[in-house]
CHARMM-style PDB file with segment names, atoms N, HN, CA, C and O in Angstrom:
ATOM      1  N   MET     1     133.091 234.486 -27.574  1.00  0.00      PROA
ATOM      2  CA  MET     1     132.047 234.020 -26.701  1.00  0.00      PROA
ATOM      3  C   MET     1     130.774 234.784 -27.060  1.00  0.00      PROA
ATOM      4  O   MET     1     130.779 236.013 -27.136  1.00  0.00      PROA
ATOM      5  N   SER     2     129.701 234.057 -27.276  1.00  0.00      PROA
ATOM      6  HN  SER     2     129.697 233.058 -27.214  1.00  0.00      PROA
ATOM      7  CA  SER     2     128.448 234.730 -27.633  1.00  0.00      PROA
ATOM      8  C   SER     2     127.393 234.425 -26.580  1.00  0.00      PROA
ATOM      9  O   SER     2     127.374 233.346 -25.987  1.00  0.00      PROA
ATOM     10  N   PHE     3     126.536 235.379 -26.365  1.00  0.00      PROA
ATOM     11  HN  PHE     3     126.552 236.256 -26.847  1.00  0.00      PROA
ATOM     12  CA  PHE     3     125.445 235.238 -25.413  1.00  0.00      PROA
ATOM     13  C   PHE     3     124.128 235.296 -26.156  1.00  0.00      PROA
ATOM     14  O   PHE     3     123.945 236.121 -27.051  1.00  0.00      PROA
ATOM     15  N   ILE     4     123.224 234.428 -25.787  1.00  0.00      PROA
ATOM     16  HN  ILE     4     123.374 233.758 -25.060  1.00  0.00      PROA
ATOM     17  CA  ILE     4     121.906 234.421 -26.400  1.00  0.00      PROA
ATOM     18  C   ILE     4     120.938 235.059 -25.417  1.00  0.00      PROA
ATOM     19  O   ILE     4     120.794 234.602 -24.283  1.00  0.00      PROA
ATOM     20  N   MET     5     120.287 236.104 -25.859  1.00  0.00      PROA
ATOM     21  HN  MET     5     120.405 236.475 -26.781  1.00  0.00      PROA
ATOM     22  CA  MET     5     119.305 236.779 -25.008  1.00  0.00      PROA
ATOM     23  C   MET     5     117.978 236.046 -25.133  1.00  0.00      PROA
ATOM     24  O   MET     5     117.490 235.783 -26.233  1.00  0.00      PROA
ATOM     25  N   GLU     6     117.415 235.728 -23.988  1.00  0.00      PROA
ATOM     26  HN  GLU     6     117.812 235.942 -23.095  1.00  0.00      PROA
ATOM     27  CA  GLU     6     116.162 235.010 -23.961  1.00  0.00      PROA
ATOM     28  C   GLU     6     115.086 235.937 -23.413  1.00  0.00      PROA
ATOM     29  O   GLU     6     115.319 236.633 -22.425  1.00  0.00      PROA
ATOM     30  N   GLU     7     113.932 235.957 -24.030  1.00  0.00      PROA
ATOM     31  HN  GLU     7     113.743 235.392 -24.833  1.00  0.00      PROA
ATOM     32  CA  GLU     7     112.847 236.804 -23.569  1.00  0.00      PROA
ATOM     33  C   GLU     7     112.276 236.229 -22.273  1.00  0.00      PROA
ATOM     34  O   GLU     7     112.028 235.029 -22.159  1.00  0.00      PROA
ATOM     35  N   LEU     8     112.076 237.112 -21.312  1.00  0.00      PROA
ATOM     36  HN  LEU     8     112.277 238.087 -21.404  1.00  0.00      PROA
ATOM     37  CA  LEU     8     111.563 236.699 -20.016  1.00  0.00      PROA
ATOM     38  C   LEU     8     110.233 237.399 -19.787  1.00  0.00      PROA
ATOM     39  O   LEU     8     110.159 238.628 -19.817  1.00  0.00      PROA
ATOM     40  N   LEU     9     109.196 236.629 -19.561  1.00  0.00      PROA
ATOM     41  HN  LEU     9     109.255 235.631 -19.537  1.00  0.00      PROA
ATOM     42  CA  LEU     9     107.872 237.189 -19.327  1.00  0.00      PROA
ATOM     43  C   LEU     9     107.492 237.005 -17.869  1.00  0.00      PROA
ATOM     44  O   LEU     9     107.636 235.918 -17.308  1.00  0.00      PROA
ATOM     45  N   ILE    10     107.002 238.089 -17.258  1.00  0.00      PROA
ATOM     46  HN  ILE    10     106.886 238.971 -17.714  1.00  0.00      PROA
ATOM     47  CA  ILE    10     106.542 237.998 -15.877  1.00  0.00      PROA
ATOM     48  C   ILE    10     105.157 238.617 -15.772  1.00  0.00      PROA
ATOM     49  O   ILE    10     104.756 239.424 -16.612  1.00  0.00      PROA
ATOM     50  N   THR    11     104.439 238.232 -14.738  1.00  0.00      PROA
ATOM     51  HN  THR    11     104.765 237.577 -14.056  1.00  0.00      PROA
ATOM     52  CA  THR    11     103.086 238.767 -14.551  1.00  0.00      PROA
ATOM     53  C   THR    11     103.171 240.138 -13.878  1.00  0.00      PROA
ATOM     54  O   THR    11     104.230 240.534 -13.389  1.00  0.00      PROA
ATOM     55  N   GLU    12     102.054 240.853 -13.859  1.00  0.00      PROA
ATOM     56  HN  GLU    12     101.194 240.532 -14.256  1.00  0.00      PROA
ATOM     57  CA  GLU    12     102.013 242.154 -13.191  1.00  0.00      PROA
ATOM     58  C   GLU    12     102.270 241.991 -11.693  1.00  0.00      PROA
ATOM     59  O   GLU    12     102.906 242.843 -11.073  1.00  0.00      PROA
ATOM     60  N   GLN    13     101.780 240.906 -11.119  1.00  0.00      PROA
ATOM     61  HN  GLN    13     101.263 240.213 -11.622  1.00  0.00      PROA
ATOM     62  CA  GLN    13     101.995 240.661  -9.694  1.00  0.00      PROA
ATOM     63  C   GLN    13     103.477 240.443  -9.402  1.00  0.00      PROA
ATOM     64  O   GLN    13     103.996 240.948  -8.406  1.00  0.00      PROA
ATOM     65  N   GLU    14     104.154 239.697 -10.263  1.00  0.00      PROA
ATOM     66  HN  GLU    14     103.732 239.287 -11.072  1.00  0.00      PROA
ATOM     67  CA  GLU    14     105.583 239.473 -10.081  1.00  0.00      PROA
ATOM     68  C   GLU    14     106.356 240.775 -10.229  1.00  0.00      PROA
ATOM     69  O   GLU    14     107.286 241.044  -9.468  1.00  0.00      PROA
ATOM     70  N   LEU    15     105.967 241.584 -11.216  1.00  0.00      PROA
ATOM     71  HN  LEU    15     105.213 241.366 -11.834  1.00  0.00      PROA
ATOM     72  CA  LEU    15     106.619 242.871 -11.421  1.00  0.00      PROA
ATOM     73  C   LEU    15     106.443 243.752 -10.187  1.00  0.00      PROA
ATOM     74  O   LEU    15     107.397 244.386  -9.738  1.00  0.00      PROA
ATOM     75  N   GLU    16     105.246 243.794  -9.644  1.00  0.00      PROA
ATOM     76  HN  GLU    16     104.470 243.278 -10.009  1.00  0.00      PROA
ATOM     77  CA  GLU    16     104.985 244.590  -8.443  1.00  0.00      PROA
ATOM     78  C   GLU    16     105.821 244.078  -7.271  1.00  0.00      PROA
ATOM     79  O   GLU    16     106.387 244.870  -6.518  1.00  0.00      PROA
ATOM     80  N   TYR    17     105.896 242.781  -7.122  1.00  0.00      PROA
ATOM     81  HN  TYR    17     105.436 242.138  -7.734  1.00  0.00      PROA
ATOM     82  CA  TYR    17     106.676 242.186  -6.031  1.00  0.00      PROA
ATOM     83  C   TYR    17     108.150 242.590  -6.134  1.00  0.00      PROA
ATOM     84  O   TYR    17     108.753 242.986  -5.137  1.00  0.00      PROA
ATOM     85  N   PHE    18     108.730 242.491  -7.331  1.00  0.00      PROA
ATOM     86  HN  PHE    18     108.240 242.169  -8.141  1.00  0.00      PROA
ATOM     87  CA  PHE    18     110.150 242.775  -7.496  1.00  0.00      PROA
ATOM     88  C   PHE    18     110.466 244.262  -7.464  1.00  0.00      PROA
ATOM     89  O   PHE    18     111.593 244.639  -7.140  1.00  0.00      PROA
ATOM     90  N   THR    19     109.502 245.118  -7.789  1.00  0.00      PROA
ATOM     91  HN  THR    19     108.587 244.812  -8.052  1.00  0.00      PROA
ATOM     92  CA  THR    19     109.770 246.554  -7.778  1.00  0.00      PROA
ATOM     93  C   THR    19     109.441 247.194  -6.442  1.00  0.00      PROA
ATOM     94  O   THR    19     109.904 248.304  -6.179  1.00  0.00      PROA
ATOM     95  N   ASP    20     108.662 246.545  -5.587  1.00  0.00      PROA
ATOM     96  HN  ASP    20     108.286 245.644  -5.800  1.00  0.00      PROA
ATOM     97  CA  ASP    20     108.290 247.090  -4.280  1.00  0.00      PROA
ATOM     98  C   ASP    20     109.046 246.418  -3.138  1.00  0.00      PROA
ATOM     99  O   ASP    20     108.524 246.322  -2.028  1.00  0.00      PROA
ATOM    100  N   VAL    21     110.237 245.963  -3.388  1.00  0.00      PROA
ATOM    101  HN  VAL    21     110.661 246.041  -4.291  1.00  0.00      PROA
ATOM    102  CA  VAL    21     111.004 245.246  -2.374  1.00  0.00      PROA
ATOM    103  C   VAL    21     111.229 246.100  -1.120  1.00  0.00      PROA
ATOM    104  O   VAL    21     110.974 245.603  -0.023  1.00  0.00      PROA
ATOM    105  N   PRO    22     111.687 247.341  -1.214  1.00  0.00      PROA
ATOM    106  CA  PRO    22     111.905 248.111   0.017  1.00  0.00      PROA
ATOM    107  C   PRO    22     110.633 248.253   0.862  1.00  0.00      PROA
ATOM    108  O   PRO    22     110.691 248.160   2.088  1.00  0.00      PROA
ATOM    109  N   THR    23     109.507 248.475   0.223  1.00  0.00      PROA
ATOM    110  HN  THR    23     109.460 248.551  -0.773  1.00  0.00      PROA
ATOM    111  CA  THR    23     108.256 248.610   0.950  1.00  0.00      PROA
ATOM    112  C   THR    23     107.921 247.306   1.654  1.00  0.00      PROA
ATOM    113  O   THR    23     107.539 247.313   2.824  1.00  0.00      PROA
ATOM    114  N   LEU    24     108.060 246.185   0.950  1.00  0.00      PROA
ATOM    115  HN  LEU    24     108.370 246.180   0.000  1.00  0.00      PROA
ATOM    116  CA  LEU    24     107.762 244.895   1.549  1.00  0.00      PROA
ATOM    117  C   LEU    24     108.699 244.618   2.717  1.00  0.00      PROA
ATOM    118  O   LEU    24     108.260 244.104   3.745  1.00  0.00      PROA
ATOM    119  N   LEU    25     109.966 244.942   2.581  1.00  0.00      PROA
ATOM    120  HN  LEU    25     110.323 245.360   1.745  1.00  0.00      PROA
ATOM    121  CA  LEU    25     110.926 244.704   3.647  1.00  0.00      PROA
ATOM    122  C   LEU    25     110.640 245.578   4.857  1.00  0.00      PROA
ATOM    123  O   LEU    25     110.776 245.126   5.994  1.00  0.00      PROA
ATOM    124  N   GLN    26     110.245 246.824   4.625  1.00  0.00      PROA
ATOM    125  HN  GLN    26     110.134 247.191   3.702  1.00  0.00      PROA
ATOM    126  CA  GLN    26     109.934 247.712   5.736  1.00  0.00      PROA
ATOM    127  C   GLN    26     108.723 247.197   6.509  1.00  0.00      PROA
ATOM    128  O   GLN    26     108.718 247.237   7.740  1.00  0.00      PROA
ATOM    129  N   GLU    27     107.707 246.718   5.812  1.00  0.00      PROA
ATOM    130  HN  GLU    27     107.712 246.685   4.812  1.00  0.00      PROA
ATOM    131  CA  GLU    27     106.520 246.199   6.481  1.00  0.00      PROA
ATOM    132  C   GLU    27     106.875 244.995   7.334  1.00  0.00      PROA
ATOM    133  O   GLU    27     106.407 244.885   8.467  1.00  0.00      PROA
ATOM    134  N   GLU    28     107.706 244.075   6.804  1.00  0.00      PROA
ATOM    135  HN  GLU    28     108.086 244.165   5.883  1.00  0.00      PROA
ATOM    136  CA  GLU    28     108.104 242.899   7.561  1.00  0.00      PROA
ATOM    137  C   GLU    28     108.966 243.291   8.752  1.00  0.00      PROA
ATOM    138  O   GLU    28     108.822 242.712   9.829  1.00  0.00      PROA
ATOM    139  N   ALA    29     109.851 244.253   8.583  1.00  0.00      PROA
ATOM    140  HN  ALA    29     109.967 244.723   7.708  1.00  0.00      PROA
ATOM    141  CA  ALA    29     110.738 244.662   9.669  1.00  0.00      PROA
ATOM    142  C   ALA    29     109.944 245.258  10.823  1.00  0.00      PROA
ATOM    143  O   ALA    29     110.284 245.047  11.987  1.00  0.00      PROA
ATOM    144  N   VAL    30     108.900 245.993  10.510  1.00  0.00      PROA
ATOM    145  HN  VAL    30     108.624 246.164   9.564  1.00  0.00      PROA
ATOM    146  CA  VAL    30     108.083 246.602  11.556  1.00  0.00      PROA
ATOM    147  C   VAL    30     107.318 245.536  12.316  1.00  0.00      PROA
ATOM    148  O   VAL    30     107.174 245.628  13.535  1.00  0.00      PROA
ATOM    149  N   SER    31     106.823 244.521  11.612  1.00  0.00      PROA
ATOM    150  HN  SER    31     106.939 244.447  10.621  1.00  0.00      PROA
ATOM    151  CA  SER    31     106.015 243.510  12.262  1.00  0.00      PROA
ATOM    152  C   SER    31     106.840 242.515  13.067  1.00  0.00      PROA
ATOM    153  O   SER    31     106.302 241.836  13.942  1.00  0.00      PROA
ATOM    154  N   MET    32     108.135 242.416  12.787  1.00  0.00      PROA
ATOM    155  HN  MET    32     108.572 242.967  12.076  1.00  0.00      PROA
ATOM    156  CA  MET    32     108.975 241.450  13.493  1.00  0.00      PROA
ATOM    157  C   MET    32     109.589 242.097  14.729  1.00  0.00      PROA
ATOM    158  O   MET    32     110.353 243.057  14.623  1.00  0.00      PROA
ATOM    159  N   LYS    33     109.253 241.568  15.891  1.00  0.00      PROA
ATOM    160  HN  LYS    33     108.633 240.788  15.977  1.00  0.00      PROA
ATOM    161  CA  LYS    33     109.847 242.056  17.125  1.00  0.00      PROA
ATOM    162  C   LYS    33     110.524 240.886  17.809  1.00  0.00      PROA
ATOM    163  O   LYS    33     109.950 239.800  17.890  1.00  0.00      PROA
ATOM    164  N   PRO    34     111.730 241.090  18.300  1.00  0.00      PROA
ATOM    165  CA  PRO    34     112.424 239.976  18.940  1.00  0.00      PROA
ATOM    166  C   PRO    34     111.671 239.502  20.177  1.00  0.00      PROA
ATOM    167  O   PRO    34     111.238 240.305  21.005  1.00  0.00      PROA
ATOM    168  N   THR    35     111.524 238.192  20.286  1.00  0.00      PROA
ATOM    169  HN  THR    35     111.875 237.541  19.614  1.00  0.00      PROA
ATOM    170  CA  THR    35     110.827 237.630  21.432  1.00  0.00      PROA
ATOM    171  C   THR    35     111.796 237.124  22.484  1.00  0.00      PROA
ATOM    172  O   THR    35     111.403 236.833  23.614  1.00  0.00      PROA
ATOM    173  N   MET    36     113.076 237.019  22.106  1.00  0.00      PROA
ATOM    174  HN  MET    36     113.396 237.255  21.189  1.00  0.00      PROA
ATOM    175  CA  MET    36     114.077 236.574  23.076  1.00  0.00      PROA
ATOM    176  C   MET    36     115.401 237.255  22.796  1.00  0.00      PROA
ATOM    177  O   MET    36     115.644 237.749  21.695  1.00  0.00      PROA
ATOM    178  N   SER    37     116.245 237.274  23.797  1.00  0.00      PROA
ATOM    179  HN  SER    37     116.048 236.873  24.691  1.00  0.00      PROA
ATOM    180  CA  SER    37     117.560 237.888  23.637  1.00  0.00      PROA
ATOM    181  C   SER    37     118.463 236.974  22.815  1.00  0.00      PROA
ATOM    182  O   SER    37     118.125 235.821  22.545  1.00  0.00      PROA
ATOM    183  N   PHE    38     119.605 237.506  22.426  1.00  0.00      PROA
ATOM    184  HN  PHE    38     119.879 238.443  22.645  1.00  0.00      PROA
ATOM    185  CA  PHE    38     120.562 236.717  21.654  1.00  0.00      PROA
ATOM    186  C   PHE    38     121.008 235.500  22.454  1.00  0.00      PROA
ATOM    187  O   PHE    38     121.079 234.392  21.924  1.00  0.00      PROA
ATOM    188  N   GLU    39     121.307 235.711  23.729  1.00  0.00      PROA
ATOM    189  HN  GLU    39     121.249 236.612  24.160  1.00  0.00      PROA
ATOM    190  CA  GLU    39     121.766 234.611  24.579  1.00  0.00      PROA
ATOM    191  C   GLU    39     120.704 233.523  24.676  1.00  0.00      PROA
ATOM    192  O   GLU    39     121.026 232.336  24.624  1.00  0.00      PROA
ATOM    193  N   GLU    40     119.437 233.918  24.817  1.00  0.00      PROA
ATOM    194  HN  GLU    40     119.175 234.883  24.859  1.00  0.00      PROA
ATOM    195  CA  GLU    40     118.350 232.940  24.886  1.00  0.00      PROA
ATOM    196  C   GLU    40     118.229 232.162  23.579  1.00  0.00      PROA
ATOM    197  O   GLU    40     117.988 230.955  23.587  1.00  0.00      PROA
ATOM    198  N   ALA    41     118.399 232.861  22.460  1.00  0.00      PROA
ATOM    199  HN  ALA    41     118.595 233.841  22.454  1.00  0.00      PROA
ATOM    200  CA  ALA    41     118.319 232.200  21.155  1.00  0.00      PROA
ATOM    201  C   ALA    41     119.459 231.200  20.978  1.00  0.00      PROA
ATOM    202  O   ALA    41     119.258 230.116  20.431  1.00  0.00      PROA
ATOM    203  N   VAL    42     120.647 231.561  21.437  1.00  0.00      PROA
ATOM    204  HN  VAL    42     120.811 232.442  21.881  1.00  0.00      PROA
ATOM    205  CA  VAL    42     121.796 230.657  21.350  1.00  0.00      PROA
ATOM    206  C   VAL    42     121.537 229.409  22.176  1.00  0.00      PROA
ATOM    207  O   VAL    42     121.775 228.292  21.715  1.00  0.00      PROA
ATOM    208  N   LYS    43     121.046 229.597  23.406  1.00  0.00      PROA
ATOM    209  HN  LYS    43     120.853 230.504  23.781  1.00  0.00      PROA
ATOM    210  CA  LYS    43     120.763 228.458  24.280  1.00  0.00      PROA
ATOM    211  C   LYS    43     119.655 227.583  23.691  1.00  0.00      PROA
ATOM    212  O   LYS    43     119.695 226.360  23.827  1.00  0.00      PROA
ATOM    213  N   ALA    44     118.669 228.199  23.039  1.00  0.00      PROA
ATOM    214  HN  ALA    44     118.636 229.192  22.928  1.00  0.00      PROA
ATOM    215  CA  ALA    44     117.548 227.448  22.468  1.00  0.00      PROA
ATOM    216  C   ALA    44     118.008 226.469  21.391  1.00  0.00      PROA
ATOM    217  O   ALA    44     117.379 225.429  21.198  1.00  0.00      PROA
ATOM    218  N   CYS    45     119.087 226.782  20.692  1.00  0.00      PROA
ATOM    219  HN  CYS    45     119.599 227.627  20.849  1.00  0.00      PROA
ATOM    220  CA  CYS    45     119.576 225.868  19.661  1.00  0.00      PROA
ATOM    221  C   CYS    45     120.856 225.161  20.108  1.00  0.00      PROA
ATOM    222  O   CYS    45     121.691 224.778  19.288  1.00  0.00      PROA
ATOM    223  N   ASN    46     120.991 224.998  21.426  1.00  0.00      PROA
ATOM    224  HN  ASN    46     120.313 225.309  22.091  1.00  0.00      PROA
ATOM    225  CA  ASN    46     122.116 224.269  22.022  1.00  0.00      PROA
ATOM    226  C   ASN    46     123.475 224.835  21.626  1.00  0.00      PROA
ATOM    227  O   ASN    46     124.438 224.086  21.461  1.00  0.00      PROA
ATOM    228  N   GLY    47     123.551 226.133  21.476  1.00  0.00      PROA
ATOM    229  HN  GLY    47     122.768 226.741  21.610  1.00  0.00      PROA
ATOM    230  CA  GLY    47     124.815 226.780  21.148  1.00  0.00      PROA
ATOM    231  C   GLY    47     125.468 227.338  22.394  1.00  0.00      PROA
ATOM    232  O   GLY    47     124.930 227.227  23.496  1.00  0.00      PROA
ATOM    233  N   ILE    48     126.626 227.935  22.214  1.00  0.00      PROA
ATOM    234  HN  ILE    48     127.063 228.025  21.319  1.00  0.00      PROA
ATOM    235  CA  ILE    48     127.297 228.608  23.320  1.00  0.00      PROA
ATOM    236  C   ILE    48     127.652 230.014  22.874  1.00  0.00      PROA
ATOM    237  O   ILE    48     127.837 230.272  21.685  1.00  0.00      PROA
ATOM    238  N   THR    49     127.745 230.914  23.830  1.00  0.00      PROA
ATOM    239  HN  THR    49     127.595 230.705  24.796  1.00  0.00      PROA
ATOM    240  CA  THR    49     128.105 232.294  23.518  1.00  0.00      PROA
ATOM    241  C   THR    49     129.613 232.399  23.327  1.00  0.00      PROA
ATOM    242  O   THR    49     130.350 231.460  23.628  1.00  0.00      PROA
ATOM    243  N   LEU    50     130.058 233.520  22.836  1.00  0.00      PROA
ATOM    244  HN  LEU    50     129.459 234.283  22.592  1.00  0.00      PROA
ATOM    245  CA  LEU    50     131.484 233.748  22.630  1.00  0.00      PROA
ATOM    246  C   LEU    50     132.223 233.730  23.966  1.00  0.00      PROA
ATOM    247  O   LEU    50     133.345 233.231  24.048  1.00  0.00      PROA
ATOM    248  N   GLU    51     131.603 234.270  25.006  1.00  0.00      PROA
ATOM    249  HN  GLU    51     130.691 234.675  24.940  1.00  0.00      PROA
ATOM    250  CA  GLU    51     132.223 234.263  26.331  1.00  0.00      PROA
ATOM    251  C   GLU    51     132.420 232.831  26.833  1.00  0.00      PROA
ATOM    252  O   GLU    51     133.480 232.494  27.360  1.00  0.00      PROA
ATOM    253  N   GLU    52     131.403 232.002  26.668  1.00  0.00      PROA
ATOM    254  HN  GLU    52     130.542 232.276  26.240  1.00  0.00      PROA
ATOM    255  CA  GLU    52     131.517 230.604  27.088  1.00  0.00      PROA
ATOM    256  C   GLU    52     132.591 229.873  26.282  1.00  0.00      PROA
ATOM    257  O   GLU    52     133.360 229.086  26.833  1.00  0.00      PROA
ATOM    258  N   PHE    53     132.636 230.137  24.984  1.00  0.00      PROA
ATOM    259  HN  PHE    53     132.010 230.776  24.537  1.00  0.00      PROA
ATOM    260  CA  PHE    53     133.654 229.520  24.135  1.00  0.00      PROA
ATOM    261  C   PHE    53     135.048 229.918  24.598  1.00  0.00      PROA
ATOM    262  O   PHE    53     135.940 229.076  24.706  1.00  0.00      PROA
ATOM    263  N   SER    54     135.231 231.206  24.871  1.00  0.00      PROA
ATOM    264  HN  SER    54     134.507 231.890  24.783  1.00  0.00      PROA
ATOM    265  CA  SER    54     136.541 231.697  25.317  1.00  0.00      PROA
ATOM    266  C   SER    54     136.950 231.034  26.628  1.00  0.00      PROA
ATOM    267  O   SER    54     138.100 230.625  26.791  1.00  0.00      PROA
ATOM    268  N   ARG    55     136.008 230.929  27.557  1.00  0.00      PROA
ATOM    269  HN  ARG    55     135.074 231.260  27.424  1.00  0.00      PROA
ATOM    270  CA  ARG    55     136.309 230.295  28.843  1.00  0.00      PROA
ATOM    271  C   ARG    55     136.666 228.817  28.636  1.00  0.00      PROA
ATOM    272  O   ARG    55     137.638 228.325  29.209  1.00  0.00      PROA
ATOM    273  N   ASN    56     135.874 228.109  27.814  1.00  0.00      PROA
ATOM    274  HN  ASN    56     135.084 228.509  27.348  1.00  0.00      PROA
ATOM    275  CA  ASN    56     136.121 226.688  27.558  1.00  0.00      PROA
ATOM    276  C   ASN    56     137.456 226.457  26.866  1.00  0.00      PROA
ATOM    277  O   ASN    56     138.186 225.537  27.233  1.00  0.00      PROA
ATOM    278  N   ILE    57     137.787 227.268  25.880  1.00  0.00      PROA
ATOM    279  HN  ILE    57     137.194 228.016  25.582  1.00  0.00      PROA
ATOM    280  CA  ILE    57     139.042 227.072  25.148  1.00  0.00      PROA
ATOM    281  C   ILE    57     140.221 227.351  26.070  1.00  0.00      PROA
ATOM    282  O   ILE    57     141.259 226.695  25.969  1.00  0.00      PROA
ATOM    283  N   GLY    58     140.066 228.323  26.969  1.00  0.00      PROA
ATOM    284  HN  GLY    58     139.224 228.856  27.050  1.00  0.00      PROA
ATOM    285  CA  GLY    58     141.126 228.620  27.934  1.00  0.00      PROA
ATOM    286  C   GLY    58     141.382 227.432  28.849  1.00  0.00      PROA
ATOM    287  O   GLY    58     142.531 227.097  29.136  1.00  0.00      PROA
ATOM    288  N   GLU    59     140.299 226.793  29.310  1.00  0.00      PROA
ATOM    289  HN  GLU    59     139.365 227.065  29.077  1.00  0.00      PROA
ATOM    290  CA  GLU    59     140.434 225.619  30.177  1.00  0.00      PROA
ATOM    291  C   GLU    59     141.093 224.454  29.436  1.00  0.00      PROA
ATOM    292  O   GLU    59     141.922 223.747  30.008  1.00  0.00      PROA
ATOM    293  N   VAL    60     140.737 224.257  28.192  1.00  0.00      PROA
ATOM    294  HN  VAL    60     140.063 224.832  27.728  1.00  0.00      PROA
ATOM    295  CA  VAL    60     141.319 223.179  27.387  1.00  0.00      PROA
ATOM    296  C   VAL    60     142.810 223.417  27.191  1.00  0.00      PROA
ATOM    297  O   VAL    60     143.607 222.486  27.312  1.00  0.00      PROA
ATOM    298  N   ILE    61     143.186 224.632  26.893  1.00  0.00      PROA
ATOM    299  HN  ILE    61     142.539 225.388  26.795  1.00  0.00      PROA
ATOM    300  CA  ILE    61     144.609 224.954  26.689  1.00  0.00      PROA
ATOM    301  C   ILE    61     145.386 224.694  27.980  1.00  0.00      PROA
ATOM    302  O   ILE    61     146.497 224.165  27.940  1.00  0.00      PROA
ATOM    303  N   LYS    62     144.803 225.066  29.127  1.00  0.00      PROA
ATOM    304  HN  LYS    62     143.901 225.496  29.159  1.00  0.00      PROA
ATOM    305  CA  LYS    62     145.490 224.833  30.404  1.00  0.00      PROA
ATOM    306  C   LYS    62     145.669 223.345  30.663  1.00  0.00      PROA
ATOM    307  O   LYS    62     146.686 222.939  31.225  1.00  0.00      PROA
ATOM    308  N   ARG    63     144.692 222.516  30.262  1.00  0.00      PROA
ATOM    309  HN  ARG    63     143.866 222.846  29.806  1.00  0.00      PROA
ATOM    310  CA  ARG    63     144.824 221.074  30.446  1.00  0.00      PROA
ATOM    311  C   ARG    63     145.867 220.487  29.516  1.00  0.00      PROA
ATOM    312  O   ARG    63     146.619 219.594  29.907  1.00  0.00      PROA
ATOM    313  N   LEU    64     145.918 220.988  28.273  1.00  0.00      PROA
ATOM    314  HN  LEU    64     145.307 221.713  27.956  1.00  0.00      PROA
ATOM    315  CA  LEU    64     146.866 220.450  27.294  1.00  0.00      PROA
ATOM    316  C   LEU    64     148.296 220.916  27.555  1.00  0.00      PROA
ATOM    317  O   LEU    64     149.251 220.165  27.356  1.00  0.00      PROA
ATOM    318  N   ILE    65     148.430 222.155  28.001  1.00  0.00      PROA
ATOM    319  HN  ILE    65     147.655 222.765  28.163  1.00  0.00      PROA
ATOM    320  CA  ILE    65     149.767 222.717  28.253  1.00  0.00      PROA
ATOM    321  C   ILE    65     149.799 223.190  29.704  1.00  0.00      PROA
ATOM    322  O   ILE    65     149.634 224.380  29.974  1.00  0.00      PROA
ATOM    323  N   PRO    66     150.008 222.274  30.629  1.00  0.00      PROA
ATOM    324  CA  PRO    66     150.050 222.686  32.043  1.00  0.00      PROA
ATOM    325  C   PRO    66     151.276 223.543  32.332  1.00  0.00      PROA
ATOM    326  O   PRO    66     152.271 223.489  31.609  1.00  0.00      PROA
ATOM    327  N   ASN    67     151.193 224.323  33.381  1.00  0.00      PROA
ATOM    328  HN  ASN    67     150.385 224.367  33.968  1.00  0.00      PROA
ATOM    329  CA  ASN    67     152.351 225.155  33.790  1.00  0.00      PROA
ATOM    330  C   ASN    67     153.452 224.244  34.313  1.00  0.00      PROA
ATOM    331  O   ASN    67     153.176 223.294  35.046  1.00  0.00      PROA
ATOM    332  N   PRO    68     154.717 224.531  33.936  1.00  0.00      PROA
ATOM    333  CA  PRO    68     155.847 223.667  34.378  1.00  0.00      PROA
ATOM    334  C   PRO    68     156.123 223.799  35.864  1.00  0.00      PROA
ATOM    335  OT1 PRO    68     157.029 223.148  36.384  1.00  0.00      PROA
TER     336      PRO     68
END
């Protein structure tokens, strides 16, 4: 199996972007502040929490397998 090495040219701006990743990530992390709680975010996208899922699945199991 042989591999062909291809020359890759990038600009100085691209080089700076790829070499300063931690700095860029730190700046973005500082500027991002949560505006809503996890539960609010779940409700905003019509999701359910793990607690709600557990309660719902328990009710479904009771309906499918009633007590004798």
